C-alpha positions as CSV (number, residue, x, y, z in Angstrom):
1,M,-22.9,1.5,2.4
2,P,-20.4,2.4,5.2
3,T,-17.1,4.3,4.5
4,T,-15.3,1.0,4.1
5,V,-16.3,-2.4,2.7
6,T,-14.8,-5.7,3.7
7,V,-14.4,-8.3,0.9
8,L,-13.8,-12.0,1.7
9,P,-13.2,-14.9,-0.7
10,W,-16.3,-17.1,-1.4
11,P,-14.8,-20.6,-1.6
12,D,-16.4,-23.0,-4.0
13,S,-14.3,-26.1,-4.8
14,V,-16.0,-26.6,-8.2
15,I,-16.1,-23.0,-9.5
16,D,-12.6,-22.2,-8.1
17,Q,-11.2,-25.1,-10.2
18,L,-13.4,-24.9,-13.3
19,G,-14.5,-21.3,-13.4
20,F,-13.0,-18.3,-15.3
21,D,-10.8,-15.5,-14.0
22,P,-12.7,-12.2,-14.1
23,R,-9.7,-10.8,-16.1
24,S,-10.1,-13.6,-18.8
25,N,-11.3,-13.2,-22.3
26,Y,-14.3,-15.5,-21.4
27,A,-15.4,-13.0,-18.8
28,E,-15.1,-10.0,-21.1
29,R,-17.0,-11.7,-24.0
30,F,-19.8,-13.5,-22.2
31,W,-20.1,-12.0,-18.7
32,L,-19.7,-8.3,-19.6
33,P,-23.2,-8.0,-21.3
34,T,-24.8,-9.5,-18.2
35,L,-22.9,-7.8,-15.3
36,G,-22.3,-4.6,-17.1
37,P,-18.9,-2.8,-17.4
38,T,-18.7,-1.4,-13.9
39,S,-19.5,-4.6,-12.1
40,L,-17.1,-6.6,-14.3
41,L,-14.4,-4.0,-13.7
42,L,-15.1,-4.3,-9.9
43,T,-14.7,-8.2,-10.1
44,R,-11.4,-7.7,-12.0
45,R,-10.2,-5.2,-9.4
46,L,-11.1,-7.6,-6.6
47,A,-9.4,-10.5,-8.3
48,T,-6.2,-8.5,-8.4
49,E,-6.7,-7.6,-4.7
50,F,-7.2,-11.3,-3.9
51,D,-3.9,-12.0,-5.5
52,R,-2.2,-9.8,-3.0
53,A,-4.5,-10.6,0.0
54,P,-6.1,-14.1,-0.5
55,E,-7.8,-14.0,2.9
56,G,-9.7,-10.8,2.1
57,M,-9.3,-7.1,2.4
58,T,-11.0,-3.9,3.7
59,L,-11.4,-1.2,1.0
60,P,-12.2,2.5,1.5
61,V,-15.4,3.1,-0.5
62,A,-14.6,6.6,-1.7
63,E,-11.1,5.7,-2.8
64,T,-12.1,2.4,-4.5
65,S,-15.0,4.1,-6.2
66,Q,-12.7,6.9,-7.5
67,A,-10.1,4.3,-8.7
68,L,-12.8,2.6,-10.8
69,G,-13.7,5.9,-12.4
70,L,-17.0,6.3,-10.5
71,G,-16.0,9.4,-8.5
72,P,-15.4,9.5,-4.7
73,R,-19.0,8.9,-3.7
74,E,-20.2,7.0,-0.6
75,G,-23.6,6.0,0.8
76,A,-26.4,3.6,-0.1
77,N,-26.9,5.1,-3.6
78,A,-23.2,5.3,-4.5
79,P,-22.2,3.6,-7.8
80,L,-19.9,1.2,-5.9
81,A,-22.8,0.0,-3.7
82,R,-24.9,-0.6,-6.8
83,S,-22.1,-2.6,-8.4
84,F,-21.9,-4.8,-5.4
85,E,-25.7,-5.3,-5.4
86,R,-25.4,-6.4,-9.1
87,L,-22.8,-8.9,-8.2
88,V,-25.1,-10.3,-5.5
89,Q,-28.0,-10.3,-8.0
90,F,-26.0,-12.6,-10.4
91,D,-24.6,-14.9,-7.7
92,V,-21.0,-13.6,-8.0
93,A,-21.1,-12.2,-4.4
94,R,-23.2,-12.6,-1.3
95,V,-23.9,-10.3,1.6
96,M,-22.3,-11.6,4.9
97,E,-23.4,-8.6,7.0
98,T,-23.6,-4.9,6.5
99,G,-20.5,-3.7,4.7
100,T,-19.1,-7.3,4.2
101,Y,-19.3,-9.3,1.1
102,A,-18.1,-12.7,0.1
103,V,-17.0,-12.6,-3.6
104,R,-16.2,-15.4,-6.0
105,R,-12.6,-15.4,-7.1
106,M,-13.6,-17.2,-10.4
107,L,-16.7,-16.7,-12.5
108,P,-18.8,-19.7,-13.3
109,P,-19.8,-20.4,-16.9
110,I,-22.6,-18.2,-17.9
111,N,-25.9,-20.0,-17.3
112,R,-28.5,-20.7,-20.0
113,R,-31.0,-18.0,-18.8
114,H,-28.4,-15.3,-19.2
115,L,-27.0,-16.8,-22.4
116,K,-30.4,-16.4,-24.1
117,R,-30.2,-12.7,-23.4
118,L,-26.9,-12.2,-25.2
119,P,-26.8,-10.8,-28.7
120,P,-27.2,-13.6,-31.4
121,A,-23.6,-13.4,-32.5
122,L,-22.4,-13.9,-28.9
123,Q,-24.7,-16.8,-28.4
124,T,-23.2,-18.4,-31.5
125,A,-19.7,-17.6,-30.2
126,H,-20.5,-19.3,-26.9
127,T,-21.8,-22.4,-28.6
128,E,-18.7,-22.6,-30.7
129,W,-16.6,-22.1,-27.5
130,A,-18.5,-24.9,-25.6
131,E,-18.1,-27.3,-28.5
132,A,-14.4,-26.7,-28.6
133,Q,-14.1,-27.4,-24.9
134,L,-16.0,-30.7,-25.3
135,A,-13.6,-31.7,-28.0
136,E,-10.6,-31.0,-25.8
137,P,-9.0,-33.9,-23.8
138,P,-10.4,-33.7,-20.2
139,A,-7.0,-33.2,-18.5
140,A,-5.9,-30.4,-20.8
141,N,-8.0,-27.7,-19.1
142,A,-7.0,-28.8,-15.6
143,R,-3.3,-28.9,-16.7
144,R,-3.6,-25.3,-18.1
145,R,-5.1,-24.0,-14.8
146,A,-2.6,-25.8,-12.6
147,R,0.3,-24.4,-14.7
148,R,-1.0,-20.9,-14.5
149,L,-1.4,-21.0,-10.7
150,A,2.1,-22.7,-10.3
151,I,4.0,-20.2,-12.4
152,V,2.3,-17.2,-10.6
153,L,3.3,-18.6,-7.2
154,L,6.9,-19.3,-8.3
155,E,7.2,-15.8,-9.6
156,Q,6.0,-14.5,-6.2
157,G,8.9,-16.5,-4.5
158,E,7.1,-19.6,-3.3
159,D,9.0,-22.8,-3.1
160,P,8.0,-25.7,-5.4
161,D,7.1,-28.3,-2.7
162,P,4.4,-26.2,-1.0
163,I,3.0,-25.3,-4.4
164,E,2.6,-28.9,-5.3
165,Q,0.8,-29.5,-2.0
166,L,-1.4,-26.5,-2.6
167,L,-2.3,-27.9,-6.1
168,M,-3.2,-31.3,-4.5
169,T,-5.4,-29.8,-1.8
170,T,-7.1,-27.6,-4.5
171,G,-8.2,-30.9,-6.1
172,F,-5.8,-31.4,-9.0
173,H,-4.8,-35.0,-9.7
174,P,-1.4,-35.9,-8.3
175,S,0.0,-36.7,-11.7
176,I,-0.9,-33.2,-13.0
177,C,0.6,-31.7,-9.8
178,R,3.9,-33.4,-10.3
179,E,4.0,-32.6,-14.0
180,T,3.0,-29.0,-13.4
181,I,5.8,-28.4,-10.9
182,E,8.4,-29.8,-13.3
183,W,7.0,-27.6,-16.1
184,A,6.9,-24.5,-13.8
185,R,10.5,-25.0,-12.6
186,N,11.7,-25.1,-16.2
187,E,9.6,-22.1,-17.3
188,H,10.6,-20.1,-14.3
189,A,14.3,-20.8,-14.9
190,H,13.9,-19.5,-18.5
191,L,12.0,-16.4,-17.3
192,T,14.4,-15.5,-14.6
193,P,17.2,-13.3,-15.8
194,A,20.7,-14.5,-15.2
195,P,22.7,-12.6,-12.5
196,V,24.9,-9.8,-13.9
197,S,28.6,-10.3,-13.3
198,P,30.3,-7.4,-11.4
């Protein structure tokens, strides 16, 4: 691995809308035993970096490795290199060229093959989770995701109209987009402190 690594987003219209944030409870419960703690921590770090730089970023290997608690090591056998290799192995990242990876911003639901390798209690927990999802109205999950994205963008100073357009181009139904913007405006108004009088 070179002294820097370039990380680009791996767009996937289905996974980006239906997948799970690496910082979510789902990722911690069901992906952690598969990816391992270091690779999951790396995906979380990258998710945070993507929030700041959606088009991708270049990271210094030694500094990033040290920030993840792996020590400032570089080279092909460095822990950070092995973590990226593991992400590639489990289809969370892919190699574009030497030192450049495309990484998913959202994790897909864990597949059946990996699910069978989880401890029995986690397999049961996943089955219960899946049954609860099936019992939920179809639009509820999309509404939750749209709201989360809208409120984050509003808090970052984006205007509501471009956010609504972004939601529509991402694939959310227009009625969910309109409802989400109204909800986000109200929530943002409640979360924003009133100006202090001089």
